[in-house]
N, C-alpha and C positions, 0 to 999 in steps of 0.2 A: 777139399783144398781149393782155395780161390786162386785165380790167375792174376797176373800183373794188372790187367785192365780193371778187374773187379776191385782190386786193392786200391788203385788210383781213384776209382769212383767212390769207394767208401771213405777214403781220406778227404775227399772233396767236402764232406760234411764238416770236417774239422779245420779246414783251411779257408781263408778268404778267397773269393772268386778271383780277385786281382791281388797278387802277393804284395804289390807296392802300396796297397791301402792300409795294411796292418803289418806292424813290425814283426820280425821273427821272434823277438822277446815276448811280445804280447801273445802271439800264437802259442809259444811254448808255455807261457803262464796259464793260458786258457786250457791247454791240454792237461796240465798238472791239476788245475782246479776241477776239471771234469773227471779226471781219474780219481781224485780224492772223493768227489761226490759219489761216483759209482761205487767205490769201496764202502762209503758210509751207507749208501742205499742197500747194498748186499748185506751189510752188517746190521741192518734194520735201525740205524741211527737217524735216518731221515725217511720221509715218505716219498712215494713215487712222484707226487706233485712237487715237492721240494727239490727232488733231483732234477726234474725237467725244468723247473724255474732256474736252477743253477746253470744247467746246460744252455738254456736260452739266453741267459745273461752273458754267456761267453760267445754269443754270436752264431750259435748253431741253429739252423732251421729245424725246429722240433718236429714238424710234420714230416719232413724228409727223413729225419733221424728215426722216427718211429716206423716209417715205411721200410727203411732199410733193416731195422731190427725184425720186423714182421717177415720180410723176405728171407732173412738169414735163418730165423726159426723155422720157417716153412721148409727151407732146404735141409735143415738139420733134422727135423722131425720127419 
């Protein structure tokens, strides 16, 4: 179980560093796009590279994202 600080840190990947730079609507749309891409990836409709390209196009720092995934999997396994 993750605590509030860990959740805030994880959400940092999905939100702009300064909230006034990107609208709430754009952030929401990016979350939807990334969620759909993740679903397509798990359904084998797109490749890992295509998934990461979509995530990156939504303004996510892919290197930080992959590092977080690695940390989460390490803690999980």
